[in-house]
C-alpha positions in Angstrom: -7.4 13.6 -0.8 -5.5 14.4 2.4 -1.8 15.1 1.8 0.6 14.2 4.6 2.8 17.0 5.6 6.0 16.8 7.7 8.3 19.5 9.2 11.8 19.6 7.6 14.6 21.8 8.9 17.0 23.5 6.5 20.4 23.2 8.2 22.1 26.3 6.7 19.4 28.7 7.9 17.6 26.8 10.7 14.3 27.5 8.9 11.5 24.8 9.4 9.4 24.0 6.3 6.2 22.1 6.0 6.6 19.8 3.0 4.2 17.3 1.3 5.1 13.6 1.4 4.8 11.7 -1.9 6.0 8.3 -0.7 7.1 7.1 2.7 9.0 3.9 3.2 11.4 2.9 6.0 14.5 3.3 3.7 13.4 6.5 2.0 11.0 9.4 2.2 10.1 11.3 -1.0 9.0 14.9 -0.5 7.9 17.9 -2.6 9.1 21.4 -1.9 6.9 24.2 -3.3 3.8 24.1 -5.4 2.8 24.1 -9.0 5.4 24.2 -11.8 8.0 25.5 -9.4 8.1 22.4 -7.2 11.2 20.4 -6.4 11.3 16.7 -5.4 13.8 15.4 -2.9 14.6 12.0 -1.3 15.4 11.8 2.4 17.5 8.9 3.4 18.2 7.7 7.0 21.5 8.6 8.6 24.0 5.9 9.6 22.8 5.9 13.2 19.1 6.1 12.2 18.4 9.2 14.3 17.1 11.3 11.4 16.5 11.4 7.6 18.7 13.7 5.4 18.5 14.9 1.8 19.6 17.7 -0.5 17.4 20.0 -2.6 19.0 22.8 -4.7 22.2 22.5 -2.8 20.6 22.9 0.6 20.7 20.1 3.2 17.3 19.1 4.6 16.8 17.2 7.9 13.6 15.4 9.0 14.3 14.9 12.7 12.6 11.6 13.4 14.3 8.3 13.9 13.8 5.1 11.9 11.8 3.6 14.8 9.4 6.6 14.8 8.9 6.3 11.0 8.4 2.6 11.4 5.7 3.2 14.0 4.0 5.8 11.7 4.0 3.3 8.8 2.6 0.5 11.0 -0.1 2.9 12.3 -1.1 3.9 8.8 -1.2 0.3 7.6 -3.4 -0.6 10.6 -5.9 2.0 9.6 -5.9 0.8 6.0 -6.5 -2.8 6.9 -9.7 -2.0 8.8 -12.6 -4.3 7.8 -16.1 -4.8 9.1 
């Protein structure tokens, strides 16, 4: 199985992390930080202006710097590949 990974920026340190996506919808993106028993789940929600997705994990703010329109295009592209029929 191919896990989708997205880059997320930690605002306090500026560090960029590659995280695994559990569920991606237009109104919410669920991600997993870490691996194994020490993993942490987090929900990213769109900002008011729709320019990014923001969430908190262990007191740290995480930002996925893609707009709602970009995520909508990603979801449409993924749905298009799934509906392929011969």
